N, C-alpha and C positions, 0 to 999 in steps of 0.2 A: 504493500500499499504506499503510495506517494502522498506525503502530507505537506500542504502549502499553507502559508500564513499571509494574511494581508491586514494592514493597520489602517483604519479610518480615523481621520481627525478633522477639525473644523470648528467654527464658531457655534455658539449656542443657537439651536433651532436650525441648523444647517441640514439636519436629517441623518446624522450618524446612527442613532438608535433604530430609526425607521428603516434605513438601508439594510442593516444587519438582520432585523426581524424579517424583512422581505425575502431574504435568501436562505435563512437558517432552516435546516431540517429538524433542529431540536428547538424545544422552548428556550429562548435566549436567556442567558444569565445577565442580569443588570444590577446596578447598584444605585437605584434612583432615590432621591430624597426631595422633600419640598423645597421649592425654589426660595432662596433667601436674599434675593437682590432684584434689580429692576426687570429681570427676565420674567417676572411673574405676569407681565402684561401679555406674554406670548405663550407661556407654558406653566403648568402647576408643579411639575416635577422636572428635575434635571439629574443627569449622570454625575456622580461624585467620584467614582473610582474607574470602572470600565464596563463595557458591554462585550459579550462573547456569544458567538454561535458557530454552527458548524453546517457546511454544505458538502454532500457527497456528490462529486463531480462525475464519478463513474464507479465501477466496481473496484477499480485499483487507484483511485485518486480522491482525495478529500481535502477541502479548503477550510481553515480555521479563520474565523472573522473576529477581529478585535477592534473596539472602538474606545477612544479616549474620552475623558470629560472635556467639555469645550471650554469651560471657564479658566481663565488664567490662574486663579487662586489654587487650582488642582494640578498645576503644571509638574508638581513633584511626581505625579503618577505617570506623565509622559516620560520622564527620565526612567522610571522604574520599568515601564513597559518596554522601552527601547533597549535597555541594557539587559533585560531578562527574557520576558515573555515573547517578544517579536524581534529579537536581535537578528533572526534568520528569515525575516519576512521577505516575500517577493517584492513588495512595494508599499508605497504610502499613498493612500487616496485622500486627497485634500477636498473636502466638500465645502463649496462656496455658495453662500446664500445670495442669490442675485438681487434680492430686495435690500440688501444692506446699503448704507449710505455710500460706502466706498469699498467694494468687494476686493479691490486690489490692495487696499491696506491690509485686509485680512490675509491675503496671499502672501504679501511681504512678511508679515509677522510670523505666520506659521512656517514659511520656508526657512526663515532665519532660525526659529526655535528647533526645527528638525533638520537643519543643514547637514550635520554629520551623519545623520541617518540616511538622508536622501542620496548622498554622495555615492553610497554603495549599492543603491537599488532604484527601481523605477518610481517615478512620481506621476500620478494621475491626477488632473484637476477635474472634479466632477461638479458642474454647476447645477444647483437645485433652485427651485421656486421660479424658474423662468416662465412658467405658465401664469405666475402673478405679475411679473415684471419682465418684459422681453428684452429690455436693454439694461446693460451692455449685451451684444450679440456675440456670436462666435467669432466673427472677423475682428470685432473690437478687442476681444480677449486675446486673440493671437497676436495682434499688433502690439498690445500693451505688454504682454509677456515678452515678446521679442525685445522691447525696449528695456525691459528689466533683466534681460540676459537669460531668460528661462525658456528653454526649447523642450517642450513637453507635450503630452497628449491632453487635449481638453474635450470632455464629453459633457453634453447637456442631459441630465437624467431626472427622472421622477423617482425620489427615494421610496415612494410607497408601491412602485410597480416593479415586481421581481424581474421581468424581462428587460426593463430599462436599466436596472442595477447590474444584471448579468452581463451587460456589455462591458462594464469595468472589469469583470473577472476575465472575460475573453482577452482583453488587452493585457492582462497580467500573466495568465498561464496558458493562453491559447496555443502559443508556439511551442511550449514545452510538453503540453499534453495533446497530442494530435488525435488520440483515440476517443476523445469526448464527443458524444452525440449531443450537440448543443440544442438542436431542435427539440429532441426528446426531454432534454433537462428543462428547457423553457416551458414546455407543455406540463411537466410535472410540478413546476413551481407555480404556474398559473392555476392549476387545480387546487393546490394547497394554500393559494393566497387568500388573505382576509384584508384585502386592500382598504385602508380606512377612507371615509368620506373626506372630500377636500376641505370641509369646514371643521374637521376635527384636528386637535393639536397633533403634530407630527410625532412627537416623542411621548405622547400620553393620550390614551383613547378616551379619557374623561373630558366632558365639555369644558371649555376654557371660561372661567368666571371673569365677569368684566371687573377690571381694577382700574381705578383712576390713575392718572400720572402721578399725582401727589402721593397716593397710597403706595404705588409702586416705588417711588423714590424713598418713602420712609421704610420700605421693606428691607432696605439695605442698611446693615448695622453701621452706625457711625454718621449716617445722614440725619440731621436734626431738624431740617426745615427745607421747604421747596417752594418756588414761585414760578408760575408759567405765565409768559407774556406773549401777546399776539404780535402781528406784523406792525401794528401802530404803537407797539411798546407799552401798551396798556395791560394791566394785570388781568389775566383771565381767571386765575385761581392761585391761592397761596395759603399756606398753613404756617408761615413764619410768624412766631408770636411776638419776637422782639421788634418793636417799631423802628428802633434805630437800624437794625439789620435790614428791615424791609426797605427803608429809604436808601441805605447803601447799595443794596442789590440793584434797585431801580437806577440809581446814579451810575452804577458800573456798567449797566446795559448801554446807557446814553453816552458814556465815556468811550465805549468801544467805537461808536459811530464817529466821535470826535477825533479819536486817534487815527482811524482809518483816513479821515480827511487830511490830517496833519502829516501823516506818514504813508502816503499812497503807495510808495515804492515797496512797502511791506505786503501789499495786497490785502486780501480778506483776513481780519482778525477773528479767530473762532472762539477764543476764550480769554478770560481775564480773571486772575486769582489774587485775593488778598489773604495773606496768612502771617500769623505771628505766634510767639511762644505762649501767650496767655489766653487769648480769645478763640472762638470758633473760626474756622477758615471760611471765607465767603468766595464763591466762584460763580461766574456767569458764562454761559455758553450761547452764542448768538448765531442764528441763521436768518436768512431773509424773511421767512414766513413766521418765525417764532423765536423765543429765547427762553432760557431756563436759568434761574438762579438757585443755588444750593448753599445751605449752611451745613457744615460738617465738623465733627470732632477734629481737633488738631492732630490727633494720632492717626487719623485715616489718611492714607497716602493720596497725593494728587493724582497718581496714575489710576487708582481705583475710582476716584471720583469722576475723572474724565471718561473712563469706560462706562460707568453707569450713566452719565449724562448723555453720551452718545446713543446709548441704547434707548433711554427715554425719549430723546428727541425724535429718533427714528420711528419708533413704535407709535408715537403720538400721532404720526401721519398716516397710519395704516388702519 
């Protein structure tokens, strides 16, 4: 029996758990827990350690499917899996959510984090959610990846559809296992498929509860207050209790526009942060159609605050 391994990684909600469930002949092993950050607006549970499944490719070949947690705070598991469980994997499948603000930012981040792993094996970029947002398209991905110095295979897939995900497997082991009857395998997977409705959460079959932007912000430990502003920079909603912080956050949003006018050479300013050793950190994140102000404990890293703000702003538009 020939045993192969493949590792799936990517951002939260990119479809890692769903892709593995789509292919696995066994009930997948997962380590889900309730979401404890801004991702609660998209899903109720998230992988905190790993996903695992098995696909019998033929009577003599088997594929082991591993999925990493998507959140950066669980990156210690990425290192553990690369050094132990999947050190001999055929390749890395990087799932990219096409609805993200900047999917290429995700690609750059994960390629850098998994660089040593990728050097020795195949990299497949599998774009998901293109049915929800068609752009960027295939040609744009190829041109952008070329400019990044990445020459790899790009596939557009539906993580819920076994035949779609199977195309990734063909790319990785098709040349090495020439005796696989892919058509029969696809038919078997289709019979066993319990493809979820498009309106269900990809990584959790329970209905998604509606969570407000402010409640989602407060779901992140260390965030103590949030303020959402519209394109006219008027407050849409706020739970910031301290009046001084309220006024400071509004002033910071206006200051971003003033700074852009004074320093046009810098281009668009995405965020502005005020932090000190005694008080809460105040941060504003500005887009054309909306802005977000956050108050956070001084112990919470700015990197985490920025990651949460990015997700909150993106998912507020969906």
